[in-house]
C-alpha positions in Angstrom: 57.7 58.4 251.0 59.4 55.0 251.0 63.1 55.2 251.6 63.6 52.9 248.6 61.8 55.4 246.3 63.5 58.4 247.7 66.9 56.7 247.3 66.2 55.8 243.7 65.1 59.4 242.8 68.2 60.8 244.6 70.5 58.6 242.7 68.7 58.8 239.4 69.4 62.5 239.3 72.8 62.2 240.8 73.9 59.7 238.1 72.6 61.9 235.3 74.4 64.9 236.7 77.6 62.8 237.1 77.4 61.6 233.5 77.1 65.3 232.4 80.0 66.3 234.5 82.3 63.5 233.2 81.5 64.9 229.8 82.5 68.3 231.0 85.8 67.0 232.4 86.7 65.5 229.1 85.5 68.5 227.1 87.6 70.9 229.0 90.7 69.0 227.9 89.5 68.8 224.3 88.8 72.6 224.2 92.2 73.2 225.7 94.0 71.1 223.1 92.1 72.9 220.3 93.1 76.3 221.7 96.6 75.6 222.9 99.8 76.3 220.9 101.1 73.5 218.8 103.3 71.1 220.7 101.6 71.4 224.1 101.7 68.2 226.0 98.3 66.4 226.1 97.5 66.1 229.7 95.0 63.3 230.1 96.3 61.7 233.3 95.3 64.6 235.5 91.7 64.1 234.5 91.8 60.4 235.5 93.5 61.5 238.8 90.4 63.5 239.7 88.3 60.4 239.8 90.5 58.8 242.5 90.8 55.7 240.3 94.2 56.3 238.7 95.5 52.9 239.9 92.5 51.1 238.4 93.1 53.0 235.1 96.8 52.1 235.0 96.0 48.5 235.8 93.5 48.3 232.9 94.9 50.7 230.3 98.5 51.6 231.2 99.4 54.9 229.6 97.0 57.8 229.7 96.6 58.4 226.0 93.6 60.3 224.7 92.0 57.1 223.4 92.5 55.2 226.7 91.4 58.1 228.9 88.2 58.7 226.9 87.4 55.0 226.7 87.8 54.7 230.5 85.9 57.8 231.5 83.1 57.6 228.8 82.6 54.1 227.5 84.0 51.5 229.9 81.0 49.5 231.1 83.0 47.9 233.9 84.1 51.2 235.4 81.2 52.4 237.6 81.7 56.1 237.1 82.0 56.1 233.3 79.3 58.0 231.4 77.8 54.7 230.1 77.8 53.1 233.5 76.2 56.2 235.2 73.4 56.2 232.6 72.8 52.5 232.9 72.5 52.9 236.7 70.2 55.9 236.3 68.0 54.0 234.0 67.8 51.0 236.4 66.8 53.4 239.2 64.2 55.0 236.9 62.8 51.6 236.0 62.3 50.7 239.7 60.2 53.8 240.3 58.2 54.1 237.0 55.0 54.7 239.0 56.6 57.8 240.6 58.3 59.6 237.7 56.5 60.9 234.6 56.5 59.0 231.3 58.3 62.0 229.7 61.2 61.6 232.2 61.4 57.9 231.3 61.3 58.6 227.6 64.0 61.3 227.8 66.3 59.1 229.9 65.9 56.2 227.5 66.8 58.5 224.6 69.8 59.7 226.5 70.9 56.2 227.4 70.7 54.8 223.9 72.6 57.8 222.5 75.5 56.9 224.7 75.1 53.1 224.3 75.3 53.5 220.5 78.3 55.7 220.8 80.0 53.2 223.1 79.8 50.5 220.4 81.6 52.7 218.0 83.3 55.7 219.8 83.0 58.8 217.6 86.7 59.8 217.7 86.3 62.2 214.8 83.5 64.0 216.4 84.1 63.9 220.2 83.3 67.5 220.9 79.9 67.1 219.2 79.2 63.9 221.2 80.0 65.5 224.5 77.9 68.5 223.6 75.0 66.1 223.0 75.6 64.4 226.4 75.5 67.8 228.2 72.4 68.8 226.3 70.6 65.5 227.0 71.3 66.0 230.7 69.8 69.5 230.5 66.8 68.2 228.7 66.2 65.6 231.3 66.5 68.2 234.1 64.0 70.4 232.3 61.6 67.6 231.7 61.9 66.6 235.4 61.1 70.1 236.6 58.2 70.5 234.1 56.5 67.2 234.5 57.1 65.9 238.1 55.2 67.1 241.1 57.5 69.2 243.2 57.0 67.1 246.3 59.4 65.2 248.5 60.6 63.0 245.7 61.4 66.0 243.5 63.3 67.6 246.3 65.4 64.4 246.8 66.3 64.6 243.2 67.3 68.2 243.6 69.6 67.4 246.5 71.3 64.6 244.5 71.8 66.9 241.4 73.1 69.9 243.3 75.4 67.9 245.6 76.9 66.2 242.6 77.3 69.4 240.7 79.0 71.2 243.7 81.5 68.4 244.1 82.4 68.4 240.4 82.7 72.1 240.1 85.2 71.9 243.0 87.0 69.1 241.3 87.4 70.7 237.9 88.7 73.9 239.6 91.2 71.8 241.5 92.3 70.1 238.3 93.1 73.4 236.8 94.8 75.0 239.7 96.7 72.1 241.2 97.8 69.7 238.4 96.7 70.8 234.9 99.2 73.6 234.5 102.4 72.1 233.0 104.9 74.4 234.9 104.9 77.2 237.4 106.6 79.4 234.8 103.5 79.3 232.7 101.4 81.1 235.3 100.1 84.4 233.9 101.0 83.5 230.3 98.7 83.1 227.3 98.6 79.3 227.9 97.4 80.0 231.5 94.6 82.3 230.2 93.6 79.7 227.6 93.3 77.1 230.3 91.1 79.3 232.5 88.9 80.1 229.5 88.6 76.4 228.7 87.6 75.8 232.3 84.8 78.4 232.1 83.5 77.0 228.8 83.5 73.5 230.3 81.2 74.8 233.1 79.0 76.7 230.5 80.2 79.7 232.5 82.1 81.8 229.9 79.3 84.1 228.8 77.9 84.5 232.3 81.4 85.3 233.6 81.7 88.1 231.0 78.2 89.4 231.8 79.2 89.4 235.5 81.3 92.4 234.5 84.7 90.8 233.9 86.3 91.8 230.6 89.5 89.8 231.2 90.2 86.2 232.2 91.6 86.7 235.7 92.3 83.4 237.7 91.1 85.0 241.0 87.9 86.3 239.4 87.1 83.0 237.7 87.7 81.2 241.0 85.4 83.6 242.9 82.7 83.3 240.2 82.7 79.5 240.3 82.9 79.2 244.1 81.0 82.2 245.7 78.5 83.4 243.1 75.0 83.1 244.5 73.2 83.3 241.2 75.1 81.2 238.6 73.6 77.7 238.6 77.0 75.8 238.5 78.7 77.8 241.3 79.4 75.9 244.5 77.5 78.3 246.7 74.4 78.3 244.4 74.4 74.5 244.5 74.6 74.3 248.2 71.9 76.9 248.7 69.5 74.9 246.5 70.4 71.6 248.2 69.8 73.1 251.6 66.4 74.6 250.6 65.3 71.2 249.3 66.5 69.4 252.4 64.5 71.8 254.6 61.4 71.3 252.4 61.7 67.6 253.1 62.3 67.8 256.9 60.0 70.8 257.5 62.6 72.4 259.6 63.0 76.2 259.0 66.1 77.2 257.1 68.7 78.5 259.7 67.7 75.8 262.2 68.4 72.1 262.4 67.0 68.9 263.9 69.2 66.4 262.1 73.0 66.4 261.8 72.8 66.5 258.0 70.9 69.8 258.2 73.6 71.2 260.4 76.3 69.9 258.0 74.8 71.6 255.0 74.0 74.8 256.8 77.5 74.9 258.2 79.1 74.7 254.7 76.7 77.2 253.2 77.1 79.8 256.0 80.9 79.5 255.8 80.8 80.2 252.1 78.5 83.2 252.6 81.0 85.0 254.8 84.2 83.9 253.0 86.0 86.2 250.6 88.1 85.0 247.7 91.2 86.6 249.3 90.7 84.4 252.4 90.3 81.3 250.2 93.5 82.1 248.3 95.4 82.8 251.6 94.5 79.4 253.0 95.4 77.7 249.7 93.0 77.0 246.9 93.8 73.4 246.6 93.6 72.9 250.4 90.3 74.7 250.5 88.8 72.7 247.6 90.0 69.4 249.0 88.4 70.2 252.4 85.2 71.3 250.7 85.0 68.1 248.7 85.3 66.1 252.0 82.5 68.2 253.6 80.3 67.6 250.6 81.0 63.8 250.8 80.1 63.9 254.5 76.8 65.6 253.6 76.1 62.7 251.1 76.9 60.2 253.8 74.5 62.1 256.1 71.7 62.0 253.6 72.2 58.3 253.3 72.1 57.8 257.1 69.2 60.1 257.7 66.9 58.9 254.9 68.0 55.7 253.1 69.9 53.5 255.6 67.9 50.5 256.9 70.5 49.4 259.4 73.3 51.2 261.3 76.7 50.7 259.5 79.4 50.6 262.2 82.4 50.7 259.8 81.1 53.3 257.4 83.7 56.0 256.4 82.6 58.7 254.0 85.8 60.2 252.4 85.5 59.6 248.6 82.7 57.0 248.9 79.1 57.3 248.1 76.5 54.5 248.7 73.4 53.3 246.9 71.8 50.3 248.5 74.6 47.7 248.9 76.7 49.1 246.0 79.7 51.3 246.8 80.4 54.0 244.2 83.8 55.8 244.4 84.4 59.1 242.7 
């Protein structure tokens, strides 16, 4: 498969997943505000902090009001990680590989794009929860159509890698938001407000019902954290995402799982194996924020490794992964 085609499929799926996850980030705060006691401070700035673009936001918008934060994260066409920008980039990638993807994928993506484009022209401030629910559902529909209508060959596996790496990174980030900066005060830990926030986090990851079915009858922070990091069966847990990404990577390279020929295979296998033998108690002991921060860096390094192994045309001497992802010559920060 041409590296250009593989690159476009990878980023097409990654951008759609990113748009969905931005909607989830905003939705967690909207759910929190609906469920929180009257008078609770609206905490929108922490959501912008998670993007790594807080300085850009302050330069353009100043104060992190609900309207400003939502406009920046969802509808700002000049911000490359907004929902509208992600879908525009996904659509351009799809346009460049029309001969590879199915017509159903193209139609579904177009419908998704115009849904958000129309909303960007007149943001539905009175029905934001419904809009973000539509964004999440549209992403699910695109994923379902992709799985049902595209041959599960190398191209499909590149799309899977993009989707699951993006999802793992964003699950880590949304956990980090809750644990590290979303709670107003240390004195609120263990209170009703704390429980409401953890419940909102589960709902934002579409994990609330599955968490309950997992056998948990109460919202316990340590149990929620374990479920979203270490569960091997829930599709949005970090371990599940990395397992799926690793399987697709080995399908592409032909190297048996558990062995490696390329450094990116080793990087993915190393993260996955570490998670398999970690306990939630060990994670908490090392510090949840520190663990999640390190995990995000490792996932970013895997993304950089994918680029170098499959998409790069020339060596890049000054490349530094950190919070940067690359498509062609365009640098995307998240």
